[in-house]
All heavy atoms as an XYZ file, in Angstrom:
720
protein
N      74.344     62.987     79.643
C      73.965     64.202     78.961
C      74.715     65.385     79.567
O      74.791     65.536     80.780
C      72.458     64.384     79.088
C      71.970     65.665     78.476
S      70.175     65.764     78.598
C      69.833     66.140     76.915
N      75.256     66.215     78.736
C      76.013     67.378     79.176
C      75.084     68.493     79.637
O      73.931     68.566     79.236
C      76.893     67.877     78.047
N      75.642     69.371     80.475
C      74.798     70.445     80.980
C      75.582     71.741     81.161
O      76.806     71.748     81.233
C      74.165     70.043     82.310
O      75.152     69.978     83.314
N      74.815     72.819     81.240
C      75.356     74.136     81.541
C      74.895     74.504     82.942
O      73.730     74.346     83.273
C      74.847     75.182     80.534
O      75.315     74.833     79.239
C      75.335     76.574     80.895
N      75.828     74.993     83.742
C      75.508     75.392     85.108
C      75.694     76.895     85.226
O      76.762     77.418     84.894
C      76.418     74.669     86.125
C      76.161     75.186     87.531
C      76.218     73.168     86.047
N      74.660     77.583     85.674
C      74.750     79.009     85.980
C      75.148     79.139     87.439
O      74.495     78.562     88.312
C      73.410     79.705     85.739
C      73.075     79.767     84.276
O      73.885     80.196     83.464
N      71.892     79.327     83.922
N      76.219     79.885     87.694
C      76.741     80.017     89.055
C      76.817     81.493     89.425
O      77.510     82.265     88.767
C      78.125     79.375     89.148
C      78.620     79.233     90.541
C      78.359     78.088     91.263
C      79.326     80.260     91.147
C      78.805     77.962     92.570
C      79.773     80.142     92.449
C      79.512     78.996     93.164
N      76.110     81.875     90.476
C      76.108     83.256     90.944
C      77.245     83.485     91.928
O      77.290     82.834     92.981
C      74.776     83.587     91.631
C      73.630     83.577     90.664
O      73.702     84.173     89.601
N      72.569     82.892     91.016
N      78.150     84.385     91.568
C      79.213     84.741     92.500
C      78.651     85.650     93.591
O      77.728     86.433     93.339
C      80.355     85.448     91.768
C      81.197     84.560     90.864
C      82.235     85.385     90.119
C      81.886     83.468     91.654
N      79.212     85.571     94.790
C      78.692     86.375     95.890
C      79.059     87.848     95.757
O      79.964     88.218     95.001
C      79.361     85.764     97.122
C      80.637     85.199     96.602
C      80.324     84.719     95.203
N      78.374     88.657     96.528
C      78.629     90.093     96.560
C      80.050     90.390     97.050
O      80.711     91.283     96.551
C      77.612     90.732     97.503
C      77.638     92.223     97.545
C      76.526     92.753     98.428
O      75.341     92.562     98.103
O      76.864     93.364     99.460
N      80.506     89.609     98.030
C      81.846     89.785     98.596
C      82.721     88.602     98.228
O      82.572     87.513     98.793
C      81.781     89.927    100.118
C      81.155     91.228    100.527
O      81.580     92.289    100.104
N      80.109     91.145    101.333
N      83.600     88.812     97.300
C      84.549     87.787     96.874
C      85.864     88.084     97.596
O      86.851     88.493     96.996
C      84.705     87.854     95.355
C      85.440     86.727     94.664
C      84.780     85.387     94.956
C      85.478     86.972     93.177
N      85.821     87.912     98.922
C      86.956     88.269     99.778
C      87.322     87.099    100.670
O      86.557     86.139    100.811
C      86.613     89.486    100.663
O      85.506     89.140    101.505
C      86.279     90.704     99.815
N      88.486     87.200    101.292
C      88.994     86.125    102.133
C      88.008     85.714    103.218
O      87.905     84.549    103.573
C      90.372     86.484    102.727
C      91.046     85.241    103.298
C      90.243     87.607    103.738
C      92.509     85.415    103.600
N      87.245     86.660    103.720
C      86.283     86.359    104.781
C      85.088     85.546    104.283
O      84.365     84.961    105.079
C      85.794     87.661    105.403
N      84.900     85.480    102.976
C      83.702     84.851    102.428
C      83.966     83.707    101.443
O      83.024     83.193    100.854
C      82.849     85.904    101.717
C      82.395     86.991    102.628
N      83.084     88.166    102.771
C      81.332     87.068    103.459
C      82.462     88.934    103.642
N      81.392     88.288    104.079
N      85.220     83.313    101.260
C      85.483     82.360    100.179
C      85.538     80.888    100.594
O      85.546     80.028     99.730
C      86.762     82.717     99.394
C      87.989     82.663    100.269
C      86.606     84.035     98.682
C      89.293     82.728     99.498
N      85.541     80.595    101.886
C      85.645     79.189    102.287
C      84.515     78.353    101.680
O      84.754     77.310    101.063
C      85.663     79.045    103.810
C      85.746     77.623    104.249
N      86.901     76.885    104.095
C      84.820     76.791    104.777
C      86.682     75.652    104.528
N      85.427     75.575    104.959
N      83.304     78.801    101.853
C      82.167     78.069    101.290
C      82.193     78.043     99.778
O      81.819     77.046     99.155
N      82.646     79.136     99.186
C      82.735     79.216     97.731
C      83.721     78.189     97.191
O      83.481     77.555     96.169
C      83.135     80.628     97.306
C      83.179     80.924     95.824
C      81.821     80.688     95.176
C      83.634     82.360     95.592
N      84.808     77.994     97.900
C      85.808     76.993     97.509
C      85.164     75.607     97.441
O      85.366     74.861     96.475
C      86.976     77.007     98.497
C      88.012     75.986     98.201
N      88.085     74.797     98.890
C      88.993     75.958     97.280
C      89.088     74.085     98.412
N      89.655     74.765     97.434
N      84.381     75.278     98.446
C      83.714     73.976     98.465
C      82.709     73.849     97.321
O      82.593     72.788     96.694
C      83.029     73.759     99.811
C      84.023     73.605    100.943
C      83.379     73.565    102.320
O      82.134     73.720    102.418
O      84.116     73.366    103.292
N      81.987     74.923     97.029
C      81.032     74.902     95.916
C      81.748     74.721     94.585
O      81.276     73.979     93.708
C      80.212     76.183     95.897
C      79.232     76.303     97.039
C      78.452     77.595     96.970
O      77.675     77.756     96.000
O      78.623     78.438     97.869
N      82.880     75.401     94.409
C      83.662     75.253     93.178
C      84.165     73.823     93.022
O      84.138     73.258     91.933
C      84.847     76.224     93.162
C      84.516     77.619     92.710
C      85.431     78.647     92.924
C      83.343     77.930     92.064
C      85.168     79.937     92.495
C      83.056     79.220     91.631
C      83.977     80.214     91.857
N      84.649     73.224     94.116
C      85.133     71.844     94.047
C      84.021     70.898     93.616
O      84.235     70.021     92.781
C      85.701     71.405     95.395
C      87.085     71.927     95.663
C      87.674     71.365     96.943
O      86.923     70.860     97.803
O      88.896     71.444     97.074
N      82.850     71.071     94.198
C      81.714     70.212     93.837
C      81.334     70.412     92.373
O      80.992     69.456     91.668
C      80.525     70.514     94.745
N      81.415     71.635     91.907
C      81.046     71.946     90.533
C      81.992     71.284     89.537
O      81.545     70.679     88.558
C      81.060     73.465     90.343
C      80.501     74.025     89.059
C      79.067     73.574     88.832
C      80.571     75.537     89.095
N      83.282     71.356     89.765
C      84.219     70.756     88.805
C      84.222     69.234     88.893
O      84.658     68.572     87.960
C      85.660     71.312     88.934
C      85.700     72.775     88.608
C      86.261     71.042     90.280
N      83.711     68.699     89.993
C      83.631     67.239     90.120
C      82.361     66.652     89.506
O      82.247     65.443     89.400
C      83.724     66.831     91.591
C      85.138     66.975     92.127
O      86.090     67.044     91.315
O      85.298     67.030     93.363
N      81.415     67.515     89.096
C      80.191     67.022     88.465
C      80.545     66.340     87.144
O      81.265     66.894     86.334
C      79.211     68.166     88.192
C      78.513     68.682     89.423
C      77.520     69.748     89.064
C      76.346     69.112     88.381
N      75.128     69.893     88.401
N      80.025     65.164     86.957
C      80.352     64.384     85.764
C      79.734     64.943     84.492
O      80.283     64.786     83.415
C      79.901     62.929     85.958
C      80.636     62.231     87.077
C      82.132     62.138     86.830
O      82.566     61.849     85.719
N      82.930     62.389     87.852
N      78.583     65.569     84.577
C      77.873     65.987     83.375
C      77.964     67.482     83.099
O      77.227     68.002     82.281
C      76.405     65.569     83.460
C      75.678     66.281     84.591
O      76.345     66.849     85.471
O      74.438     66.257     84.593
N      78.878     68.175     83.740
C      79.001     69.623     83.559
C      79.998     69.937     82.442
O      81.165     69.581     82.535
C      79.453     70.267     84.871
S      79.612     72.057     84.763
N      79.505     70.588     81.383
C      80.356     70.984     80.265
C      80.673     72.467     80.255
O      81.722     72.876     79.779
C      79.670     70.676     78.934
C      79.780     69.236     78.525
O      80.698     68.552     78.998
O      78.932     68.796     77.744
N      79.721     73.273     80.726
C      79.854     74.724     80.670
C      79.411     75.322     82.001
O      78.374     74.935     82.543
C      78.983     75.320     79.534
C      79.094     76.835     79.508
C      79.362     74.724     78.186
N      80.205     76.267     82.487
C      79.836     77.028     83.679
C      79.731     78.489     83.261
O      80.651     79.033     82.639
C      80.879     76.881     84.804
C      80.540     77.795     85.983
C      80.991     75.443     85.258
N      78.611     79.107     83.596
C      78.418     80.528     83.350
C      78.515     81.224     84.701
O      77.695     80.990     85.589
C      77.049     80.816     82.697
C      76.867     82.318     82.500
C      76.914     80.068     81.373
N      79.568     82.037     84.863
C      79.762     82.774     86.113
C      79.003     84.085     86.034
O      79.325     84.955     85.237
C      81.250     83.034     86.360
C      82.102     81.809     86.655
C      83.563     82.197     86.781
C      81.625     81.092     87.913
N      77.991     84.208     86.849
C      77.195     85.433     86.919
C      77.831     86.302     87.995
O      77.815     85.943     89.169
C      75.746     85.100     87.225
C      75.111     84.289     86.100
C      73.665     83.999     86.383
C      73.021     83.355     85.191
N      72.698     84.270     84.124
N      78.396     87.427     87.579
C      79.219     88.214     88.492
C      78.816     89.674     88.580
O      79.594     90.515     89.015
C      80.683     88.099     88.056
N      77.604     89.979     88.205
C      77.185     91.383     88.205
C      77.030     91.954     89.611
O      77.101     93.160     89.800
C      75.880     91.554     87.435
O      74.845     90.811     88.048
N      76.832     91.103     90.601
C      76.608     91.601     91.959
C      77.879     91.693     92.805
O      77.816     92.111     93.958
C      75.576     90.724     92.675
O      76.096     89.427     92.864
N      79.029     91.318     92.249
C      80.273     91.391     93.024
C      80.614     92.856     93.297
O      80.788     93.643     92.377
C      81.439     90.695     92.288
C      82.744     90.884     93.049
C      81.146     89.220     92.079
N      80.672     93.199     94.588
C      80.979     94.569     94.983
C      82.350     94.710     95.623
O      82.896     95.813     95.694
C      79.919     95.089     95.949
C      78.569     95.228     95.300
C      77.536     95.784     96.259
O      77.835     96.228     97.355
N      76.292     95.769     95.836
N      82.889     93.592     96.106
C      84.226     93.607     96.705
C      84.964     92.352     96.261
O      84.393     91.265     96.248
C      84.132     93.629     98.230
C      83.590     94.912     98.797
C      83.457     94.834    100.307
N      84.614     94.211    100.934
C      85.421     94.807    101.803
N      85.179     96.042    102.178
N      86.441     94.172    102.314
N      86.228     92.520     95.921
C      87.058     91.383     95.540
C      88.479     91.664     96.003
O      88.998     92.756     95.779
C      87.021     91.166     94.030
N      89.077     90.695     96.672
C      90.454     90.873     97.123
C      91.341     89.791     96.501
O      90.892     88.970     95.698
C      90.544     90.902     98.651
C      90.179     89.583     99.323
O      89.979     88.568     98.623
O      90.090     89.568    100.567
N      92.601     89.804     96.896
C      93.576     88.869     96.323
C      93.157     87.420     96.541
O      93.247     86.601     95.624
C      94.969     89.124     96.928
O      95.323     90.490     96.694
C      96.014     88.230     96.299
N      92.692     87.092     97.724
C      92.289     85.712     98.012
C      91.125     85.287     97.119
O      91.103     84.160     96.612
C      91.915     85.563     99.481
N      90.169     86.163     96.931
C      89.042     85.849     96.071
C      89.466     85.615     94.631
O      88.997     84.684     93.970
N      90.371     86.443     94.158
C      90.846     86.282     92.779
C      91.748     85.062     92.633
O      91.739     84.402     91.592
C      91.542     87.557     92.316
C      90.529     88.677     92.057
C      91.196     90.025     92.000
C      89.749     88.411     90.794
N      92.492     84.722     93.671
C      93.294     83.493     93.637
C      92.380     82.276     93.532
O      92.684     81.326     92.813
C      94.174     83.377     94.875
C      95.365     84.294     94.851
C      96.159     84.232     96.150
O      95.587     84.086     97.232
N      97.460     84.354     96.036
N      91.259     82.318     94.246
C      90.307     81.211     94.171
C      89.730     81.104     92.763
O      89.608     80.002     92.218
C      89.190     81.394     95.201
C      88.111     80.318     95.200
C      88.710     78.939     95.458
C      87.050     80.641     96.228
N      89.391     82.232     92.165
C      88.895     82.201     90.783
C      89.949     81.640     89.831
O      89.632     80.867     88.932
C      88.490     83.604     90.329
C      87.135     84.105     90.788
C      86.938     85.550     90.349
C      86.016     83.233     90.244
N      91.193     82.025     90.033
C      92.282     81.529     89.197
C      92.427     80.010     89.337
O      92.561     79.297     88.340
C      93.580     82.244     89.578
C      94.744     82.175     88.633
C      94.381     82.701     87.251
C      95.914     82.969     89.204
N      92.364     79.499     90.560
C      92.447     78.057     90.795
C      91.251     77.336     90.173
O      91.392     76.252     89.595
C      92.518     77.774     92.292
N      90.073     77.952     90.270
C      88.875     77.373     89.666
C      89.034     77.282     88.152
O      88.713     76.254     87.543
C      87.648     78.212     90.036
C      86.393     77.788     89.336
C      85.784     76.582     89.649
C      85.823     78.584     88.361
C      84.618     76.179     89.005
C      84.657     78.197     87.716
C      84.058     76.989     88.035
N      89.541     78.331     87.542
C      89.746     78.328     86.085
C      90.731     77.229     85.679
O      90.517     76.548     84.673
C      90.255     79.682     85.611
C      89.249     80.781     85.759
S      87.759     80.419     84.825
C      87.103     82.038     84.626
N      91.786     77.050     86.453
C      92.760     75.997     86.161
C      92.094     74.625     86.253
O      92.279     73.768     85.384
C      93.945     76.078     87.118
C      94.976     74.999     86.903
C      95.639     75.063     85.544
O      95.856     76.143     85.006
N      95.963     73.923     84.979
N      91.303     74.418     87.298
C      90.624     73.128     87.479
C      89.639     72.851     86.349
O      89.529     71.714     85.876
C      89.912     73.103     88.832
N      88.938     73.880     85.898
C      87.977     73.661     84.810
C      88.703     73.356     83.498
O      88.241     72.521     82.725
C      87.031     74.866     84.615
O      87.785     76.057     84.374
C      86.127     75.042     85.828
N      89.828     74.011     83.263
C      90.604     73.706     82.044
C      91.078     72.253     82.063
O      91.018     71.558     81.045
C      91.795     74.649     81.915
C      91.448     75.980     81.291
C      92.676     76.774     80.905
N      93.402     77.278     82.054
C      93.131     78.399     82.696
N      92.125     79.169     82.309
N      93.851     78.786     83.718
N      91.566     71.795     83.220
C      92.043     70.413     83.336
C      90.934     69.406     83.071
O      91.183     68.319     82.565
C      92.626     70.180     84.730
C      93.939     70.898     84.955
C      94.410     70.829     86.401
O      93.719     70.207     87.244
O      95.463     71.411     86.692
N      89.707     69.766     83.403
C      88.570     68.860     83.224
C      87.777     69.170     81.957
O      86.694     68.640     81.751
C      87.664     68.932     84.450
C      88.331     68.306     85.665
C      87.600     68.676     86.937
N      88.186     68.089     88.113
C      89.216     68.583     88.779
N      89.814     69.685     88.372
N      89.683     67.995     89.856
N      88.312     70.063     81.136
C      87.702     70.448     79.861
C      86.276     70.972     80.037
O      85.360     70.630     79.285
C      87.749     69.289     78.872
C      89.159     68.879     78.543
C      89.228     67.722     77.595
O      88.297     66.945     77.451
N      90.359     67.594     76.923
N      86.115     71.830     81.045
C      84.854     72.520     81.287
C      85.036     73.952     80.812
O      85.982     74.629     81.200
C      84.484     72.503     82.786
C      84.289     71.066     83.284
C      83.233     73.335     83.048
C      84.166     70.945     84.792
N      84.135     74.399     79.975
C      84.194     75.765     79.458
C      83.586     76.718     80.487
O      82.562     76.416     81.096
C      83.410     75.838     78.154
O      83.347     77.152     77.693
N      84.232     77.877     80.678
C      83.724     78.892     81.605
C      83.517     80.194     80.842
O      84.394     80.635     80.106
C      84.700     79.133     82.777
C      84.178     80.230     83.695
C      84.940     77.852     83.548
N      82.342     80.764     81.021
C      82.058     82.070     80.432
C      81.579     83.003     81.532
O      81.099     82.565     82.577
C      80.985     81.984     79.325
O      79.783     81.470     79.878
C      81.447     81.105     78.179
N      81.712     84.295     81.267
C      81.298     85.328     82.215
C      79.999     85.964     81.757
O      79.829     86.256     80.582
C      82.370     86.407     82.318
C      83.606     85.937     83.012
C      84.739     85.442     82.427
C      83.843     85.911     84.415
N      85.661     85.095     83.382
C      85.129     85.391     84.618
C      83.081     86.279     85.523
C      85.673     85.223     85.883
C      83.627     86.117     86.780
C      84.913     85.591     86.954
N      79.117     86.203     82.704
C      77.877     86.909     82.433
C      77.888     88.211     83.232
O      77.714     88.197     84.446
C      76.677     86.050     82.820
C      75.350     86.736     82.528
O      75.324     87.674     81.713
O      74.340     86.314     83.118
N      78.135     89.307     82.543
C      78.127     90.650     83.123
C      78.961     90.789     84.404
O      78.417     91.102     85.458
C      76.692     91.105     83.392
C      75.886     91.202     82.151
N      75.098     90.159     81.715
C      75.761     92.189     81.244
C      74.505     90.516     80.588
N      74.899     91.734     80.272
N      80.270     90.557     84.318
C      81.087     90.774     85.509
C      81.046     92.247     85.917
O      81.059     93.127     85.063
C      82.487     90.353     85.072
C      82.479     90.465     83.592
C      81.067     90.204     83.157
N      80.987     92.496     87.216
C      80.916     93.871     87.708
C      82.211     94.614     87.396
O      83.282     94.007     87.243
C      80.666     93.886     89.216
O      81.812     93.425     89.912
N      82.110     95.916     87.325
C      83.293     96.741     87.088
C      84.297     96.567     88.223
O      85.496     96.569     88.002
C      82.897     98.212     86.935
C      84.006     99.069     86.354
C      84.428     98.607     84.963
O      83.604     98.378     84.095
N      85.721     98.447     84.745
N      83.800     96.392     89.439
C      84.675     96.168     90.597
C      85.521     94.924     90.399
O      86.735     94.941     90.632
C      83.832     96.024     91.883
O      83.111     97.229     92.091
C      84.695     95.720     93.084
N      84.896     93.843     89.968
C      85.627     92.597     89.743
C      86.623     92.757     88.598
O      87.779     92.331     88.713
C      84.654     91.455     89.455
C      85.281     90.093     89.204
C      86.133     89.644     90.384
C      84.198     89.065     88.898
N      86.203     93.381     87.528
C      87.102     93.601     86.383
C      88.309     94.440     86.784
O      89.455     94.113     86.421
C      86.355     94.274     85.242
S      85.096     93.249     84.463
N      88.074     95.493     87.540
C      89.171     96.367     87.978
C      90.142     95.632     88.893
O      91.357     95.781     88.755
C      88.627     97.604     88.686
C      87.917     98.556     87.749
O      88.044     98.470     86.528
N      87.137     99.462     88.312
N      89.620     94.850     89.823
C      90.483     94.105     90.745
C      91.323     93.079     89.987
O      92.521     92.925     90.245
C      89.646     93.428     91.816
N      90.701     92.376     89.040
C      91.426     91.378     88.251
C      92.530     92.033     87.429
O      93.647     91.514     87.354
C      90.456     90.622     87.351
N      92.228     93.172     86.843
C      93.226     93.875     86.040
C      94.365     94.393     86.921
O      95.539     94.273     86.568
C      92.581     95.031     85.279
C      93.529     95.708     84.337
C      92.836     96.715     83.464
C      93.860     97.302     82.500
N      93.239     98.068     81.457
N      94.022     94.949     88.081
C      95.026     95.468     89.004
C      96.004     94.386     89.437
O      97.208     94.628     89.532
C      94.341     96.078     90.234
C      95.256     96.655     91.307
C      95.988     97.886     90.764
C      94.457     97.021     92.542
N      95.494     93.176     89.656
C      96.346     92.070     90.087
C      96.965     91.297     88.925
O      97.726     90.364     89.131
C      95.561     91.123     90.987
C      95.164     91.716     92.327
C      94.239     90.775     93.078
C      96.392     92.038     93.161
N      96.612     91.682     87.703
C      97.211     91.051     86.528
C      96.685     89.665     86.218
O      97.375     88.876     85.565
N      95.468     89.365     86.662
C      94.907     88.043     86.385
C      93.693     88.099     85.460
O      93.046     87.090     85.225
C      94.532     87.294     87.697
C      95.762     87.048     88.553
C      93.461     88.038     88.465
N      93.414     89.277     84.928
C      92.226     89.433     84.081
C      92.241     88.500     82.871
O      91.248     87.848     82.569
C      92.041     90.895     83.658
C      93.270     91.524     83.035
O      94.406     91.102     83.383
O      93.108     92.435     82.222
N      93.370     88.395     82.205
C      93.452     87.514     81.030
C      93.415     86.050     81.466
O      92.711     85.236     80.850
C      94.731     87.823     80.215
C      94.910     86.814     79.097
C      94.670     89.236     79.653
N      94.093     85.719     82.549
C      94.146     84.334     83.016
C      92.778     83.805     83.419
O      92.501     82.623     83.250
C      95.128     84.208     84.178
N      91.914     84.671     83.930
C      90.581     84.214     84.310
C      89.552     84.506     83.224
O      88.375     84.241     83.387
C      90.129     84.759     85.682
C      89.956     86.273     85.662
C      91.054     84.296     86.790
C      89.318     86.852     86.919
N      90.012     85.089     82.129
C      89.138     85.321     80.986
C      88.187     86.493     81.141
O      87.124     86.507     80.540
N      88.583     87.466     81.940
C      87.714     88.624     82.198
C      88.435     89.877     81.717
O      89.140     90.513     82.445
C      87.354     88.677     83.695
C      86.208     89.608     83.971
C      88.513     89.031     84.537
C      85.693     89.540     85.382
N      88.284     90.173     80.464
C      88.991     91.335     79.908
C      88.170     92.011     78.842
O      87.141     91.598     78.481
C      90.359     90.952     79.369
C      90.357     89.780     78.437
N      90.271     88.493     78.915
C      90.382     89.677     77.106
C      90.278     87.652     77.877
N      90.347     88.349     76.778
């Protein structure tokens, strides 16, 4: 049976905080019954290049596994950082 997973992004999507997030993302894309991931991003207050690179890699992995990803209220901070780095369209946050 397919499922939707709600995933809360952390307040700090920065290099100092992404190691654990990377492991969580890997486990999520390896789930056999996951069809849709909803990224809840309203609480993101800081995002740097490393954090956005991780999101970009996560999006690539989900596309390869045919997992749909949607955004639930991404913070303005996250949207601005993604746009500044030119990855807003690639991660679907525009």
